[in-house]
C-alpha positions, -999 to 999 in steps of 0.1 A, spaced: -527 -91 -790 -558 -83 -761 -576 -50 -781 -579 -44 -818 -557 -19 -832 -537 -16 -806 -508 5 -816 -534 32 -827 -543 54 -805 -584 53 -796 -594 77 -767 -630 58 -770 -619 23 -767 -627 9 -730 -659 34 -739 -670 7 -762 -652 -20 -741 -676 -11 -711 -717 -7 -733 -713 -41 -744 -738 -62 -728 -717 -78 -692 -690 -59 -689 -700 -25 -676 -681 -32 -647 -654 -37 -669 -628 -19 -684 -623 9 -656 -591 21 -643 -593 1 -616 -614 -34 -615 -616 -60 -589 -613 -100 -602 -582 -124 -608 -576 -115 -643 -564 -72 -629 -543 -74 -597 -521 -44 -594 -534 -42 -561 -537 -70 -555 -570 -96 -545 -595 -117 -525 -583 -99 -487 -543 -94 -498 -562 -66 -519 -550 -30 -509 -575 -19 -492 -569 24 -496 -574 13 -541 -595 34 -551 -581 65 -528 -555 59 -549 -567 58 -585 -587 91 -573 -559 110 -568 -541 96 -596 -566 103 -619 -568 148 -600 -527 150 -601 -535 139 -641 -562 160 -648 -538 191 -627 -509 178 -647 -534 182 -685 -543 216 -677 -519 234 -664 -485 225 -683 -477 220 -717 -456 182 -725 -433 167 -748 -407 147 -759 -367 154 -751 -358 144 -786 -399 159 -801 -402 121 -815 -433 101 -807 -440 78 -775 -407 54 -768 -405 25 -772 -415 -4 -745 -394 -25 -727 -411 -55 -720 -396 -92 -700 -409 -119 -696 -451 -111 -698 -446 -74 -682 -440 -41 -698 -432 -9 -688 -423 29 -699 -386 34 -716 -369 46 -680 -342 67 -699 -369 83 -720 -367 118 -706 -399 142 -708 -400 180 -705 -429 203 -693 -435 237 -692 -462 256 -671 -486 268 -688 -488 310 -690 -522 325 -681 
């Protein structure tokens, strides 16, 4: 595994990694480099990657502030699927959203 206790939630995991000497600009939601190619790399990199990441943060904040969220089966987080080096969320999992009352 790449992280200490990867199955345990640690809200400050990446903050501590960034606090290490020489790691200040790494471990962000968006990092540039050959080890993080989600938005491409070099001259083929997506020019809107910073805009996209900021929009995703705004959308996530809106959902967390305005909706109650739970798994449909009442359980915890479902297992990820893996295919070679790729990992993704369970595409059959059902998530319930309910608008919060104000």
